[in-house]
matplotlib code that plots the C-alpha trace (Angstrom):
import matplotlib.pyplot as plt

x = [-20.2, -21.8, -19.9, -16.6, -17.4, -18.0, -14.7, -12.9, -14.6, -13.4, -9.9, -9.7, -9.6, -6.2, -3.3, -1.5, -3.7, -6.2, -3.8, -2.3, -5.8, -7.1, -4.1, -4.7, -8.4, -7.9, -5.7, -8.3, -10.9, -8.6, -10.0, -6.5, -6.1, -9.4, -8.9, -7.3, -8.1, -5.5, -3.7, -0.7, 2.2, 3.0, 6.3, 7.8, 11.3, 11.4, 8.8, 6.5, 6.5, 4.3, 2.9, 3.9, 0.3, -0.4, 2.8, 1.9, -1.6, -0.1, 2.4, -0.4, -2.5, 0.5, 1.0, -2.7, -2.4, 0.7, -1.2, -2.9, -4.4, -2.7, -3.8, -1.0, -1.8, 0.7, 1.6, -1.6, -5.2, -4.5, -8.0, -8.8, -5.8, -2.4, -0.1, 2.4, 0.5, -0.8, -4.3, -3.7, -2.2, -5.0, -7.7, -6.2, -6.5, -10.0, -11.1, -9.9, -6.2, -3.6, -0.7, 0.9, 3.9, 5.7, 8.4, 11.3, 13.6, 15.8, 15.7, 18.7, 19.1, 18.8, 15.2, 13.5, 10.2, 7.6, 7.8, 8.0, 9.3, 12.8, 11.2, 8.5, 6.5, 4.0, 2.6, 3.3, 3.5, 7.3, 10.0, 13.2, 14.5, 13.3, 16.8, 17.8, 15.2, 15.3, 12.6, 11.2, 10.8, 9.1, 6.8, 5.3, 4.6, 1.1, -0.1, -1.7, -5.4, -6.6, -4.9, -7.7, -5.6, -7.3, -5.9, -3.2, -2.2, 1.5, 4.5, 5.0, 8.2, 9.1, 8.8, 5.2, 4.3, 5.8, 3.6, 0.6, 1.6, 1.7, -1.7, -3.4, -1.4, -0.3, 2.1, 4.8, 6.5, 9.5, 10.6, 13.8, 14.2, 17.9, 21.1, 22.5, 19.3, 19.5, 21.3, 18.9, 15.9, 17.1, 17.6, 14.0, 12.6, 14.5, 13.4, 9.7, 9.9, 8.2, 10.4, 7.5, 5.4, 7.8, 6.8, 9.0, 11.9, 12.6, 15.9, 17.4, 19.2, 18.4, 20.9, 21.8, 18.3, 17.3, 20.1, 19.0, 17.7, 15.0, 13.3, 10.6, 9.8, 6.6, 6.0, 3.6, 0.9, 1.0, 2.6, 1.1, -2.3, -1.1, -0.4, -2.9, -5.8, -6.2, -7.1, -10.5, -11.1, -12.9, -11.9, -8.2, -8.2, -10.0, -7.5, -4.6, -6.0, -6.2, -2.5, 0.3, 1.9, 0.7, 0.2, -1.3, -0.3, -3.0, -3.5, -7.0, -8.2, -11.9, -12.3, -10.0, -11.8, -15.1, -13.7, -12.6, -15.8, -14.1, -16.4, -14.8, -14.1, -13.8, -11.9, -10.8, -7.6, -8.4, -7.9, -5.6, -2.9, 0.0, 2.5, 4.4, 7.2, 10.2, 13.1, 15.4, 16.3, 19.7, 22.4, 22.1, 24.1, 25.6, 26.2, 29.2, 28.4, 24.8, 24.1, 21.6, 22.0, 19.0, 19.9, 19.7, 16.0, 15.3, 17.3, 15.5, 12.2, 13.2, 14.1, 10.8, 8.3, 6.6, 7.6, 5.1, 3.7, 6.1, 9.1, 8.0, 7.6, 11.2, 12.4, 10.8, 12.6, 15.6, 18.0, 16.7, 19.8, 21.4, 18.5, 20.1, 23.7, 24.7, 28.4, 30.5, 31.8, 29.8, 29.8, 28.3, 25.6, 24.8, 24.3, 21.9, 20.0, 19.6, 18.1, 15.8, 14.4, 14.1, 12.0, 10.0, 9.3, 8.4, 5.9, 4.4, 4.0, 2.4, -0.1, -0.9, -1.4, -4.1, -3.6, -3.8, -2.1, -1.2, 2.4, 2.4, 0.6, 3.0, 6.1, 4.6, 3.9, 7.4, 8.6, 6.5, 7.8, 11.4, 11.6, 15.1, 17.3, 19.5, 21.6, 20.0, 16.5, 15.6, 15.9, 15.1, 12.0, 11.0, 10.5, 8.3, 6.2, 5.6, 4.7, 2.1, 0.6, 0.5, -1.4, -4.0, -4.2, -4.8, -7.5, -5.6, -7.8, -6.1, -3.0, -4.5, -3.1, 0.4, 0.1, -1.1, 1.7, 4.2, 3.0, 3.4, 6.8, 9.9, 13.0, 15.9, 18.2, 16.9, 19.3, 22.1, 20.7, 23.1, 21.6, 17.9, 15.7, 16.6, 14.9, 13.0, 13.1, 14.8, 11.4, 10.3, 12.8, 10.3, 7.7, 7.3, 6.3, 4.1, 2.3, 1.6, 0.4, -2.2, -3.4, -3.6, -5.7, -8.3, -8.3, -9.0, -12.3, -12.9, -13.5, -9.9, -8.6, -11.5, -10.7, -7.0, -7.8, -10.3, -7.9, -5.1, -7.2, -8.0, -4.3, -2.8, 0.0, 2.8, 1.5, 1.2, 4.7, 6.3, 5.6, 6.0, 5.3, 1.7, -0.6, -4.0, -5.0, -4.1, -5.8, -9.0, -9.2, -8.5, -11.2, -13.7, -13.4, -14.8, -18.5, -19.0, -21.9, -23.5, -21.8, -18.4, -18.8, -19.9, -16.9, -14.6, -16.4, -16.1, -12.8, -10.4, -7.7, -8.0, -6.3, -9.0, -11.9, -10.8, -10.0, -13.4, -15.2, -13.4, -14.0, -17.7, -17.8, -15.7, -17.1, -20.7, -23.3, -26.8, -25.6, -22.5, -24.5, -27.0, -24.2, -22.2, -25.4, -25.8, -22.2, -20.6, -23.3, -21.1, -19.0, -22.0, -21.4, -17.9, -17.6, -17.5, -20.9, -22.6, -24.6, -21.4, -19.6, -22.6, -22.9, -19.2, -18.5, -15.7, -12.1, -12.2, -13.0, -14.0, -11.4, -11.6, -10.6, -13.1, -15.3, -18.7, -21.3]
y = [17.8, 20.9, 23.1, 21.5, 21.9, 25.6, 25.9, 24.1, 26.4, 29.5, 28.2, 27.2, 30.9, 31.1, 29.9, 26.9, 26.4, 23.7, 20.8, 21.2, 21.6, 18.5, 16.4, 17.5, 16.9, 13.4, 12.7, 14.1, 11.7, 8.7, 5.9, 5.2, 8.7, 8.9, 5.6, 7.4, 4.3, 2.3, 0.1, 1.8, -0.3, 0.4, -1.4, 0.1, 1.4, 3.3, 5.1, 3.2, 3.8, 6.7, 7.3, 10.5, 11.7, 11.2, 13.0, 16.1, 16.2, 15.8, 18.7, 20.9, 20.0, 20.8, 24.1, 25.0, 24.1, 26.2, 29.3, 29.1, 29.5, 26.3, 24.3, 22.0, 19.5, 18.8, 15.0, 14.3, 14.4, 12.4, 12.7, 10.0, 7.8, 7.6, 10.5, 10.1, 7.2, 6.9, 6.9, 10.2, 11.9, 10.6, 11.7, 15.2, 15.5, 14.0, 16.7, 19.6, 20.0, 20.7, 18.8, 17.5, 18.2, 14.9, 13.7, 11.6, 9.3, 6.3, 2.8, 0.7, -0.7, 2.7, 2.8, 6.3, 6.1, 8.5, 9.0, 12.0, 10.8, 9.4, 6.7, 4.3, 4.0, 6.9, 5.7, 1.9, -1.2, -1.2, 0.6, 2.2, 4.6, 3.9, 4.1, 1.1, -1.1, -2.6, -1.7, -5.3, -4.8, -1.3, -2.1, -5.0, -2.8, -2.2, 1.4, 1.9, 1.4, 4.8, 6.5, 5.2, 2.6, 0.0, -3.5, -3.3, 0.4, 0.4, 2.7, 4.0, 4.5, 7.9, 6.2, 5.2, 8.7, 10.1, 7.7, 8.9, 12.5, 11.7, 10.0, 12.8, 15.8, 16.3, 19.1, 18.2, 20.0, 17.8, 17.8, 15.9, 14.7, 13.7, 14.6, 12.6, 12.0, 14.8, 12.9, 9.9, 12.2, 14.1, 10.8, 9.8, 13.2, 12.9, 9.4, 10.2, 13.5, 15.4, 18.4, 20.7, 18.9, 20.1, 23.6, 23.7, 21.9, 22.5, 24.4, 21.8, 18.9, 20.2, 22.9, 21.3, 20.5, 24.2, 25.3, 22.9, 25.0, 22.4, 23.3, 26.0, 27.0, 28.9, 31.2, 30.5, 33.1, 32.5, 30.2, 28.5, 27.3, 23.7, 24.4, 25.2, 24.1, 27.5, 25.6, 25.0, 28.8, 30.0, 33.7, 32.7, 30.6, 33.3, 35.9, 33.6, 33.0, 36.8, 37.4, 37.7, 34.4, 31.2, 28.6, 27.9, 24.9, 23.1, 19.9, 19.4, 20.7, 20.9, 24.5, 25.7, 23.7, 25.2, 28.7, 28.0, 26.1, 22.8, 19.8, 16.5, 13.9, 10.8, 8.8, 6.0, 4.0, 0.3, -1.8, -4.2, -2.0, -3.8, -5.6, -8.8, -8.6, -6.6, -8.6, -5.9, -4.1, -2.4, -3.7, -2.8, 0.2, -0.3, 2.6, 1.8, 4.7, 3.6, 2.6, -0.1, -1.7, -3.4, -6.9, -5.6, -4.9, -8.3, -10.0, -8.1, -9.1, -12.7, -12.2, -10.5, -12.1, -15.2, -14.3, -14.9, -12.0, -12.9, -12.9, -9.5, -8.0, -9.1, -7.1, -3.9, -4.3, -2.3, -0.3, 3.2, 4.8, 4.5, 6.1, 9.6, 8.6, 10.4, 10.0, 7.1, 6.0, 4.8, 1.1, 2.2, 4.3, 1.5, -0.8, 1.8, 2.1, -1.7, -1.6, 1.3, -0.5, -3.8, -2.1, -0.3, -3.5, -5.4, -2.7, -2.8, -6.6, -6.4, -4.0, -6.3, -9.3, -7.4, -9.4, -6.9, -7.5, -5.2, -6.1, -5.2, -1.9, -0.9, -1.6, 0.3, 3.3, 3.2, 3.2, 6.2, 8.2, 7.0, 7.3, 7.2, 10.0, 9.4, 11.7, 10.1, 11.3, 7.9, 6.4, 9.3, 8.6, 5.7, 3.3, 5.8, 6.5, 2.8, 2.2, 4.9, 3.3, -0.1, 1.4, 2.7, -0.7, -2.4, 0.2, 0.9, 3.8, 3.6, 4.9, 8.2, 10.1, 8.8, 9.9, 13.3, 13.9, 12.6, 15.0, 18.0, 16.9, 18.5, 16.3, 18.6, 15.9, 17.1, 19.9, 17.3, 16.7, 17.6, 19.9, 19.7, 20.5, 23.9, 26.9, 24.7, 24.8, 21.7, 20.4, 20.0, 17.1, 15.1, 15.5, 11.9, 10.4, 13.3, 12.9, 9.3, 10.3, 12.6, 10.0, 7.4, 9.6, 9.5, 5.8, 5.9, 7.6, 8.8, 12.1, 12.7, 12.2, 14.4, 17.1, 17.1, 17.4, 20.2, 22.1, 21.6, 22.9, 26.0, 26.9, 29.4, 28.4, 29.8, 28.0, 24.7, 25.2, 25.1, 21.3, 20.2, 21.2, 22.2, 19.2, 20.9, 18.8, 15.6, 16.6, 17.6, 14.2, 12.5, 14.5, 13.7, 10.1, 10.9, 11.3, 15.0, 17.3, 19.5, 22.5, 20.8, 19.9, 23.4, 24.9, 22.8, 23.9, 27.5, 27.4, 30.5, 28.1, 27.4, 24.0, 23.0, 24.5, 23.1, 19.6, 19.4, 20.5, 17.7, 15.1, 15.9, 15.7, 12.6, 10.7, 11.8, 11.1, 12.7, 14.9, 16.0, 16.8, 18.9, 20.8, 21.3, 22.8, 25.1, 26.2, 25.9, 25.5, 26.4, 23.3, 21.1, 22.3, 20.6, 17.7, 15.1, 16.0, 13.7, 11.8, 10.9, 9.8, 7.6, 6.0, 5.1, 7.0, 9.0, 7.8, 7.5, 4.2, 4.9, 3.7, 2.1, 5.5, 7.5, 8.3, 7.3, 6.2]
z = [-35.7, -37.3, -34.7, -35.6, -39.3, -38.9, -37.1, -39.9, -42.5, -40.6, -40.2, -43.9, -44.7, -42.8, -45.0, -43.7, -40.6, -41.9, -42.4, -38.9, -37.4, -39.1, -37.9, -34.4, -34.7, -35.9, -32.9, -30.5, -31.7, -31.8, -29.6, -28.2, -27.0, -25.3, -23.5, -20.4, -18.3, -20.1, -17.5, -16.1, -15.2, -11.5, -11.7, -14.8, -14.6, -17.9, -20.0, -22.4, -26.2, -27.4, -30.9, -32.6, -33.0, -29.3, -28.4, -30.5, -28.8, -25.4, -25.8, -27.0, -24.0, -21.8, -23.5, -22.9, -19.2, -18.8, -19.7, -16.3, -13.8, -12.7, -9.7, -8.3, -5.6, -2.8, -2.9, -4.8, -3.5, -0.3, 1.0, -1.6, -1.5, 0.2, -0.7, -3.5, -5.1, -8.7, -7.3, -5.4, -8.4, -10.7, -8.1, -8.1, -11.8, -11.8, -9.3, -11.4, -10.8, -13.5, -11.9, -8.7, -6.5, -6.1, -3.7, -5.1, -3.2, -4.1, -2.9, -1.8, -5.3, -7.1, -8.2, -8.1, -6.2, -4.9, -1.1, 1.2, 4.5, 5.1, 7.3, 6.2, 9.5, 9.1, 5.8, 5.7, 7.8, 7.7, 9.8, 8.8, 6.1, 2.6, 1.1, 3.2, 1.5, -2.0, -4.5, -4.4, -0.6, -0.7, -3.6, -1.6, 1.5, 2.6, 3.3, 6.7, 6.4, 7.7, 4.7, 2.5, 0.7, -1.4, -1.8, -4.5, -3.9, -4.2, -4.1, -7.7, -9.5, -11.0, -14.4, -13.7, -12.6, -15.8, -17.7, -15.8, -16.5, -20.2, -20.2, -18.2, -19.5, -15.9, -14.8, -12.3, -9.5, -8.5, -4.8, -4.7, -1.2, -1.2, -3.1, -5.9, -7.9, -10.5, -13.3, -13.2, -13.0, -16.1, -18.0, -17.3, -18.3, -21.6, -22.2, -21.5, -23.3, -20.5, -19.7, -20.6, -18.0, -15.2, -13.9, -10.8, -9.1, -5.4, -4.8, -2.4, -4.1, -7.6, -8.5, -11.8, -12.9, -12.3, -14.6, -17.4, -20.4, -21.0, -17.7, -18.1, -14.5, -13.7, -10.7, -7.9, -7.2, -3.5, -1.0, 2.0, 0.7, 1.1, 4.8, 7.4, 5.3, 3.7, 0.5, 2.3, 2.6, -0.6, 0.1, 0.5, -2.6, -4.6, -3.4, -4.3, -7.9, -8.4, -7.7, -10.3, -11.4, -12.8, -10.1, -6.7, -4.5, -2.4, -0.5, -1.9, -5.3, -4.6, -3.6, -6.3, -8.9, -7.6, -7.9, -11.5, -12.4, -13.2, -12.7, -11.5, -14.1, -12.0, -14.5, -12.3, -12.5, -12.9, -9.8, -11.6, -13.1, -11.5, -13.8, -13.1, -10.6, -11.9, -13.2, -14.6, -11.4, -11.3, -9.0, -5.3, -4.2, -0.8, 1.5, 3.7, 6.0, 6.7, 10.3, 9.2, 5.7, 4.2, 5.5, 9.1, 8.9, 7.2, 9.9, 12.6, 11.2, 11.4, 15.1, 16.0, 13.7, 15.2, 18.8, 21.6, 23.6, 26.5, 24.2, 22.6, 26.1, 27.0, 24.0, 25.5, 28.9, 27.9, 30.0, 29.5, 30.9, 27.4, 25.6, 25.6, 25.1, 22.0, 22.4, 21.1, 17.7, 14.7, 15.9, 19.2, 17.6, 15.3, 18.2, 19.8, 16.5, 16.4, 19.9, 19.1, 16.0, 17.9, 20.6, 17.9, 16.0, 19.1, 20.0, 16.5, 16.8, 20.2, 18.8, 15.8, 18.1, 19.9, 23.1, 25.9, 29.2, 32.1, 31.6, 27.9, 28.6, 31.4, 29.2, 26.3, 28.5, 29.8, 26.2, 25.3, 28.3, 27.8, 24.0, 22.6, 21.3, 18.3, 16.1, 13.0, 12.5, 11.1, 14.6, 16.9, 19.0, 16.8, 19.7, 21.6, 18.5, 17.8, 21.5, 21.4, 18.3, 20.0, 22.9, 20.5, 18.8, 22.2, 23.1, 26.3, 27.5, 30.9, 29.2, 28.2, 31.3, 30.4, 26.8, 27.8, 30.2, 27.7, 25.1, 27.2, 28.6, 27.1, 27.6, 28.5, 26.9, 23.5, 23.7, 23.0, 19.5, 16.8, 14.1, 14.8, 11.8, 10.3, 11.8, 14.3, 18.0, 19.5, 20.8, 17.2, 16.9, 19.1, 16.4, 15.4, 18.8, 19.6, 16.3, 17.2, 20.7, 19.2, 16.6, 19.4, 21.6, 18.8, 19.1, 22.8, 23.2, 26.7, 28.5, 29.3, 25.7, 24.4, 26.9, 25.9, 22.2, 22.8, 24.9, 22.4, 19.5, 21.6, 21.8, 19.4, 17.2, 19.3, 22.4, 20.5, 19.1, 22.5, 22.8, 19.2, 15.6, 15.6, 15.0, 14.5, 11.5, 13.2, 16.5, 14.6, 12.9, 16.3, 18.0, 15.2, 16.1, 19.5, 20.4, 19.9, 20.9, 18.3, 19.8, 19.8, 16.2, 15.3, 17.1, 14.9, 11.7, 12.7, 14.4, 14.2, 13.0, 9.3, 9.8, 12.2, 10.3, 6.9, 8.3, 9.9, 6.7, 4.7, 7.4, 7.4, 3.7, 3.2, 6.3, 6.4, 9.1, 9.4, 12.3, 10.4, 7.3, 9.3, 11.1, 7.9, 6.2, 9.2, 9.7, 6.2, 3.6, 0.7, 1.2, 0.1, -3.4, -3.5, -6.0, -3.1, -1.8, 0.6, -1.9, -3.8, -0.6, 0.3, -3.2, -3.2, -6.4, -5.0, -4.7, -1.0, 0.8, 4.4, 6.8, 10.3, 11.6, 9.7, 12.7, 13.9, 11.4]

ax = plt.figure().add_subplot(projection="3d")
ax.plot(x, y, z, "-o")
ax.set_aspect("equal")
plt.show()
């Protein structure tokens, strides 16, 4: 305390400073404030009470963070936990970040939750748009295992994230994924007293929030580090940090923290921070224009769950002639959506059963090739995506040629799609099923799937973009689940594509083997200095729990 005493003695010479300093100092050494592992209510719908002293210290910590340089993490550190979860946000802060970009959507009963996609199937074990499920339904969902989810990891509310932001002095970049949420978001920001935590709000769906005088936006130094794995290139990160502005946005904070000499904290959230089931949920808001209200998916689940393999196979025997029919009224398109989801759900159930039959494999292959078109992105290609996933679950290596041909095929009927994603070629609308095809090929190790993945990663971005949105990160992860030679692994670690190179570095760090450690030391030795070094990964002290898809051990 001699150092602190000397500071106090110096400050005492400045009129009016000492009382303020002593008050802040008493807060800093308060046991309650330092207990950052205090349980966080993952189900809260409104902010928790906060002591005045803690509030003053929090605002000072936020003011200090806002001076920069600021490291913001895209959807949280999703190498350690599923994206947009409390665990992912906390891990980002633990590994040297200043804040997180978060995605906000609303459930059917009006609860603001953190989720990026309009559909649930990529991240969870459910199917369908999140806005068509109630909060009690989505909070009970299980994240798909290969996203590193631990038991108990759940979908957080915005209120819970604001509570975490208060506890960790976390900055926030709000990405509002749908219109009509601004008023409710502003009320929560007021109630939690966290306007100064918000450093940016995406332009779409947030015109009124951006006009609010309480919002103090900060400028980014550079864009694009969160895409293409440029956040794993020390030279690019260093260059970005040197530019004018306050912030950089990354997918993984480790290289930026290394450049800023920020050691990891590893203050872990407790495993049991969940509260009792919510009882004060708002009334359900019904959307009369929705193709599939919440009760539809619940009814569908009852029709599909518990079916035998033969019964599930019958659900896949659809008339594929109607799959591209985009004409007709709302009622007809609703009927088509029902059939698409029914086939998708049946495919998912077949994969979970794990009972492989030639008939099931044949029907799933047909569904991959004849995936459905739909005007609503929530249903487009969903049956084909789930069929590809099921083939991977059944370890149907004989289906690899079908998956490869389906990936390269461009359906001319896609031209019928109304308003494909802005600024994207129409083939990009087929992104979801082709993403699942690439992931599935990693689950089907054989020479043909390996050859496809190597050839794909050798393409340039323009060539890859002719078939779908480039999937270099996903293809790299899939390839690393294959049995690679030293030269093949080295080629990934030294790839001309930053997305391939960066993904390979992280996979070797987070899922280590002796051969990977040796090759990483030879090809990218600087990476061994990152906070998640091999010894930490092996000891289990990092956030990440190795998944079934983590690659060979």
